[in-house]
PLY file of the C-alpha trace (Angstrom):
ply
format ascii 1.0
element vertex 294
property float x
property float y
property float z
element edge 293
property int vertex1
property int vertex2
end_header
0.00 0.00 0.00
2.96 2.33 0.52
3.62 2.35 -3.23
0.09 3.56 -3.90
0.47 6.26 -1.27
3.65 7.39 -3.00
2.22 7.41 -6.50
-1.16 9.05 -6.00
-1.56 12.69 -5.05
-4.15 15.41 -5.47
-3.46 17.79 -8.32
-5.26 20.65 -6.66
-3.84 20.46 -3.14
-0.64 18.42 -3.66
-2.02 16.00 -1.11
-3.83 12.77 -1.81
-7.57 12.83 -2.47
-7.95 9.45 -4.15
-10.16 6.97 -2.28
-9.45 3.25 -2.08
-12.09 0.58 -1.76
-13.90 0.98 1.55
-12.03 -0.51 4.47
-8.68 -0.74 2.72
-7.01 1.60 5.21
-5.60 3.88 2.51
-3.72 6.96 3.65
-2.74 10.13 1.87
0.83 11.08 1.07
2.47 14.12 -0.52
5.30 14.14 -3.00
6.75 16.84 -5.23
5.48 17.48 -8.71
7.65 15.79 -11.35
9.76 17.73 -13.84
8.02 19.12 -16.89
9.58 17.17 -19.78
10.43 18.64 -23.15
8.96 17.34 -26.38
10.42 14.83 -28.83
9.05 12.63 -31.63
7.47 9.17 -31.34
5.49 6.72 -33.44
2.16 5.17 -32.50
2.37 1.39 -32.28
-0.89 1.01 -34.13
-0.38 3.11 -37.25
3.22 4.35 -36.79
1.84 7.87 -36.71
4.38 10.54 -35.73
3.23 12.55 -32.71
4.83 14.93 -30.24
5.61 13.25 -26.95
7.59 13.88 -23.76
11.18 12.70 -23.64
11.68 9.46 -21.70
8.04 8.55 -22.18
6.82 5.24 -23.62
3.46 5.31 -25.35
1.52 2.67 -27.28
-1.94 2.91 -28.81
-3.56 -0.51 -29.25
-6.81 -1.54 -30.89
-9.53 -4.14 -30.26
-11.52 -4.60 -33.44
-14.80 -6.12 -32.19
-15.81 -3.08 -30.12
-13.40 -0.68 -31.88
-11.80 0.09 -28.52
-8.44 1.77 -28.04
-6.22 0.70 -25.17
-3.31 2.90 -24.16
-0.06 1.86 -22.49
2.01 4.63 -20.89
5.31 4.21 -19.07
8.41 5.93 -17.78
11.34 4.72 -19.91
13.76 5.06 -16.99
12.17 3.22 -14.07
9.69 1.24 -16.25
6.61 2.07 -14.15
3.51 1.82 -16.36
-0.22 2.50 -16.56
-2.71 0.96 -18.96
-5.96 2.72 -19.87
-9.13 0.90 -20.96
-7.79 -2.65 -21.45
-10.13 -5.16 -23.12
-10.38 -8.72 -21.84
-10.01 -10.26 -25.30
-6.63 -8.56 -25.78
-5.09 -9.15 -22.34
-2.60 -11.69 -23.70
-1.42 -9.14 -26.26
-1.10 -6.46 -23.59
0.80 -8.70 -21.18
3.17 -9.78 -23.93
3.95 -6.16 -24.82
4.41 -5.16 -21.18
6.83 -8.03 -20.64
8.71 -7.39 -23.90
9.29 -3.78 -22.89
10.32 -4.80 -19.38
7.62 -2.70 -17.75
6.07 -2.93 -14.29
2.33 -2.34 -14.61
1.21 -0.41 -11.55
-2.32 0.51 -12.57
-5.06 -0.60 -14.95
-7.36 2.42 -15.21
-10.73 2.69 -16.91
-12.15 5.95 -18.21
-15.63 4.73 -17.19
-17.75 1.60 -16.73
-17.96 0.42 -20.33
-21.06 -1.05 -21.95
-19.57 -2.37 -25.19
-16.79 -4.66 -23.96
-15.58 -6.42 -20.83
-12.64 -4.71 -19.21
-9.35 -6.55 -18.94
-8.45 -5.06 -15.56
-9.49 -8.06 -13.48
-7.49 -10.48 -15.58
-4.46 -8.20 -15.73
-4.45 -8.08 -11.92
-4.37 -11.87 -11.79
-1.53 -12.19 -14.28
0.67 -9.24 -13.28
1.53 -9.09 -9.60
1.17 -5.63 -8.08
-1.24 -4.24 -10.67
-4.17 -2.33 -9.14
-7.46 -1.39 -10.75
-8.53 2.27 -10.90
-11.87 3.85 -11.77
-13.91 6.93 -10.91
-15.48 7.10 -7.49
-18.79 7.98 -9.18
-18.74 4.98 -11.55
-20.52 2.54 -9.23
-17.97 -0.13 -10.18
-15.57 -2.07 -7.99
-11.88 -1.20 -8.03
-8.84 -1.21 -5.78
-8.60 2.57 -5.97
-11.31 5.16 -6.60
-10.35 8.55 -7.96
-12.13 11.80 -8.70
-11.57 15.30 -10.08
-8.02 16.52 -9.43
-6.53 13.18 -8.37
-3.46 11.95 -10.20
-1.98 8.61 -11.17
1.81 8.73 -10.93
4.24 6.52 -12.80
7.92 7.42 -12.64
8.46 11.05 -13.60
5.01 11.35 -15.16
1.43 11.51 -13.98
-2.11 11.58 -15.29
-4.52 14.15 -13.90
-8.13 12.99 -13.62
-10.76 15.39 -14.92
-14.38 14.51 -14.27
-16.25 14.54 -17.60
-19.69 13.02 -16.94
-22.54 12.98 -19.41
-21.99 9.67 -21.18
-22.03 8.10 -17.72
-21.80 9.66 -14.26
-18.35 8.18 -13.75
-16.55 9.30 -16.90
-13.00 10.59 -16.49
-10.57 12.22 -18.89
-6.93 11.54 -18.08
-4.53 14.40 -18.89
-0.75 13.91 -19.06
1.16 16.19 -16.68
2.55 18.48 -19.42
-0.93 18.68 -21.04
0.46 17.45 -24.36
-2.10 14.64 -24.54
-5.36 13.54 -22.95
-7.41 10.35 -22.97
-11.06 11.27 -23.27
-12.84 7.92 -23.02
-16.32 8.14 -24.57
-16.91 11.75 -23.53
-15.28 13.05 -26.70
-14.63 10.97 -29.80
-13.02 12.08 -33.05
-15.74 14.24 -34.66
-18.31 12.79 -32.29
-19.06 11.78 -28.70
-20.48 8.97 -26.63
-24.22 8.41 -26.53
-26.30 9.79 -23.65
-29.40 7.58 -23.68
-28.44 5.05 -20.98
-26.12 4.61 -17.94
-27.00 7.99 -16.39
-26.39 9.77 -19.69
-27.28 13.46 -19.95
-26.65 15.62 -23.06
-26.43 18.89 -21.15
-23.94 17.45 -18.68
-21.81 16.01 -21.47
-21.77 19.29 -23.40
-20.67 21.18 -20.31
-18.03 18.56 -19.51
-16.46 18.76 -22.94
-16.43 22.55 -23.01
-15.35 22.94 -19.41
-12.79 20.17 -19.00
-11.51 19.18 -22.47
-11.82 22.23 -24.70
-10.00 24.24 -22.01
-6.83 22.25 -22.66
-4.18 23.73 -25.01
-5.28 23.91 -28.63
-2.54 21.51 -29.75
-3.20 18.97 -27.00
-3.54 15.53 -28.58
-6.83 13.82 -27.77
-7.03 10.04 -27.73
-10.56 8.56 -27.55
-11.73 5.20 -26.22
-13.16 4.29 -29.63
-13.04 5.14 -33.28
-15.16 3.58 -36.04
-13.63 5.34 -39.07
-9.94 4.40 -38.90
-8.72 7.59 -37.21
-6.41 7.42 -34.21
-5.95 10.89 -32.71
-7.26 14.44 -32.88
-6.55 17.76 -31.15
-8.51 20.22 -29.06
-8.41 22.78 -31.86
-9.69 20.28 -34.45
-12.64 19.24 -32.32
-13.57 22.81 -31.44
-13.77 23.61 -35.14
-14.79 20.34 -36.81
-16.85 18.28 -34.37
-20.35 18.69 -35.80
-21.96 17.92 -32.47
-20.01 20.36 -30.33
-20.09 23.20 -32.85
-23.84 23.31 -32.25
-25.44 25.49 -29.57
-26.39 23.62 -26.41
-30.11 23.42 -27.26
-29.40 21.91 -30.68
-26.89 19.46 -29.18
-29.48 18.27 -26.66
-32.08 17.84 -29.40
-29.64 15.84 -31.52
-28.51 13.56 -28.71
-32.07 12.88 -27.59
-33.04 11.69 -31.05
-30.16 9.46 -32.17
-32.32 6.32 -31.77
-29.30 4.02 -31.60
-29.56 0.26 -30.95
-28.17 -0.84 -27.62
-24.55 -2.06 -27.59
-24.30 -5.73 -28.54
-22.38 -6.73 -25.40
-24.15 -4.51 -22.86
-25.95 -7.31 -21.01
-22.64 -9.06 -20.38
-20.28 -6.09 -20.25
-21.97 -3.86 -17.66
-22.45 -6.56 -14.97
-18.88 -7.75 -15.50
-17.42 -4.24 -15.51
-19.24 -3.30 -12.33
-17.14 -6.08 -10.80
-14.01 -4.73 -12.53
-14.08 -7.61 -14.99
-13.19 -10.08 -12.26
-12.77 -13.50 -13.80
-14.06 -15.76 -11.01
-17.53 -15.55 -12.50
-17.96 -17.03 -16.02
-20.22 -14.11 -17.04
-17.20 -11.84 -16.84
-15.49 -13.76 -19.59
-17.91 -12.35 -22.13
-19.07 -14.05 -25.32
-16.64 -16.26 -27.21
-16.74 -17.36 -30.83
0 1
1 2
2 3
3 4
4 5
5 6
6 7
7 8
8 9
9 10
10 11
11 12
12 13
13 14
14 15
15 16
16 17
17 18
18 19
19 20
20 21
21 22
22 23
23 24
24 25
25 26
26 27
27 28
28 29
29 30
30 31
31 32
32 33
33 34
34 35
35 36
36 37
37 38
38 39
39 40
40 41
41 42
42 43
43 44
44 45
45 46
46 47
47 48
48 49
49 50
50 51
51 52
52 53
53 54
54 55
55 56
56 57
57 58
58 59
59 60
60 61
61 62
62 63
63 64
64 65
65 66
66 67
67 68
68 69
69 70
70 71
71 72
72 73
73 74
74 75
75 76
76 77
77 78
78 79
79 80
80 81
81 82
82 83
83 84
84 85
85 86
86 87
87 88
88 89
89 90
90 91
91 92
92 93
93 94
94 95
95 96
96 97
97 98
98 99
99 100
100 101
101 102
102 103
103 104
104 105
105 106
106 107
107 108
108 109
109 110
110 111
111 112
112 113
113 114
114 115
115 116
116 117
117 118
118 119
119 120
120 121
121 122
122 123
123 124
124 125
125 126
126 127
127 128
128 129
129 130
130 131
131 132
132 133
133 134
134 135
135 136
136 137
137 138
138 139
139 140
140 141
141 142
142 143
143 144
144 145
145 146
146 147
147 148
148 149
149 150
150 151
151 152
152 153
153 154
154 155
155 156
156 157
157 158
158 159
159 160
160 161
161 162
162 163
163 164
164 165
165 166
166 167
167 168
168 169
169 170
170 171
171 172
172 173
173 174
174 175
175 176
176 177
177 178
178 179
179 180
180 181
181 182
182 183
183 184
184 185
185 186
186 187
187 188
188 189
189 190
190 191
191 192
192 193
193 194
194 195
195 196
196 197
197 198
198 199
199 200
200 201
201 202
202 203
203 204
204 205
205 206
206 207
207 208
208 209
209 210
210 211
211 212
212 213
213 214
214 215
215 216
216 217
217 218
218 219
219 220
220 221
221 222
222 223
223 224
224 225
225 226
226 227
227 228
228 229
229 230
230 231
231 232
232 233
233 234
234 235
235 236
236 237
237 238
238 239
239 240
240 241
241 242
242 243
243 244
244 245
245 246
246 247
247 248
248 249
249 250
250 251
251 252
252 253
253 254
254 255
255 256
256 257
257 258
258 259
259 260
260 261
261 262
262 263
263 264
264 265
265 266
266 267
267 268
268 269
269 270
270 271
271 272
272 273
273 274
274 275
275 276
276 277
277 278
278 279
279 280
280 281
281 282
282 283
283 284
284 285
285 286
286 287
287 288
288 289
289 290
290 291
291 292
292 293
């Protein structure tokens, strides 16, 4: 538990505000903010796309084709501490293989929210990789080792992710922002030229609109935005692009609400399996958490 105390701190107060699972005896701890790294070039694992990235920073963008979900692996190249965002159960073997090949120590498996379109891989990763802890928003209603909220940070080596609460798709949606604000991971709150639906799981168009404008569009214009999904073959966007080109968020609030309330989308194919499993953090003791197999 001392490692978790060392690696989590509150962004706003420089003290810890993250909450562990009830009864875990978690205590707060302060540590200094890491250095602000300078920028160098890197290639995305998925499409070998050149992007600006902090020096000494390992980054991989991975894709699961059934639910079109992106998983992100972030690590400090020096001490090898790593975080994975939105892992999918069907690709855990791939993720573990990559983590081991790179010689990384996975500290945290963090979800941007309780997903409805796939079963999270966090439970299985915890079983395979000793010391890995699951992380999710306090407001998600899901089980996890550590609950976080607005302003909390996830530290790995010289880097950290700041949690920004961006509800609207679900109550527990978080956007994770890298410490130098060069990139952010928006989950389903903001997609490339779109956004997550708002017609189930506590969805609310007005809340989502305000979240995107208040917590994501306030990031630097050139901040790279990485979504939880893409269905058109795109991998990354920027704050400036989405401000100008996202047809949903260029609308006034009233028109956005009208649009979102009339999408009439079918429910996600895996929702009846995914949500119950993800509420339990994808824990594998129960066969339902394994999800459908073909």
